[in-house]
Every structure is written in structure tokens, then in C-alpha cells.
C-alpha positions in Angstrom: 12.5 10.5 -19.5 14.9 7.5 -20.1 13.8 4.1 -18.8 16.1 4.0 -16.2 14.9 7.2 -14.7 11.2 6.1 -15.2 12.1 2.6 -13.6 13.6 4.5 -10.3 10.7 6.7 -10.3 8.1 3.7 -10.3 10.0 2.0 -7.7 10.1 4.9 -5.4 6.1 5.5 -5.7 5.9 1.7 -5.1 7.6 1.7 -2.0 6.1 5.0 -1.0 2.6 3.1 -1.8 3.4 -0.2 0.0 4.5 2.0 3.1 1.2 4.4 3.5 -0.4 0.8 3.3 1.4 -0.8 6.0 0.9 2.7 8.0 -2.8 2.6 7.5 -3.1 -1.1 8.3 -1.0 -0.2 11.7 -3.4 2.7 12.3 -6.3 0.6 12.4 -5.4 -1.9 15.3 -6.8 0.6 18.2 -9.7 1.3 16.4 -10.8 -2.2 16.4 -11.7 -2.1 20.3 -14.3 0.1 20.0 -18.1 -1.0 20.4 -19.7 1.1 18.3 -20.6 -0.2 14.9 -20.0 3.2 12.9 -16.5 3.1 14.3 -15.9 -0.6 13.1 -17.4 0.1 9.5 -15.0 3.1 9.0 -12.4 1.0 10.4 -13.6 -1.7 7.6 -13.2 1.0 4.9 -9.6 2.1 6.1 -8.6 -1.4 6.4 -9.6 -2.1 2.6 -7.8 1.3 1.3 -4.8 0.2 3.2 -4.9 -3.7 1.7 -5.2 -2.2 -1.5 -2.5 0.5 -1.1 -0.2 -2.3 0.2 -1.1 -4.9 -2.4 -0.6 -2.7 -5.4 2.8 -1.4 -4.0 3.9 -5.1 -3.8 2.5 -6.0 -7.3 4.4 -2.8 -9.0 7.7 -3.7 -7.1 7.5 -7.3 -8.6 6.9 -6.1 -11.9 9.7 -3.9 -11.6 12.0 -6.6 -10.6 10.7 -9.2 -13.4 11.5 -6.5 -16.1 15.0 -6.0 -14.7 16.0 -9.8 -15.0 14.9 -9.7 -18.7 
């Protein structure tokens, strides 16, 4: 696999990961209005996973852009 193909594939996966994290963050907003502690704990785990997905997508896109400059 050539370097250009790898860069395109990693870029697409980065955007997909970033989008999944963003959609997860949007998904939890209605769940925050509950009064049950169990639901709030579940929402916290969803928030944490979504934040990890979003930030890893951003970091991988930044690494790809930095490699293209050099």
C-alpha cells in the first residue's frame, strides 16, 4: 500500500471517528434531563467515550496535516 493511499485511508477513518464522537455528544443531551442516578452514570460513560472518539479524531487529523507539510 502506498503512502498516499495510507494517508487517505487514515484521514477518512479520522473523520469517521470524529463524526462518531460528535454524534455521541449530541445524543447525550436529552439524557441529561433525567432524575435517575443510573441514567446519569450511563450518560457519563457515553460522554467519556464520545469525548475520546472526538479528541482522537482531531489529533489524528492534526498529525496527518503536519506530515503533509514536511
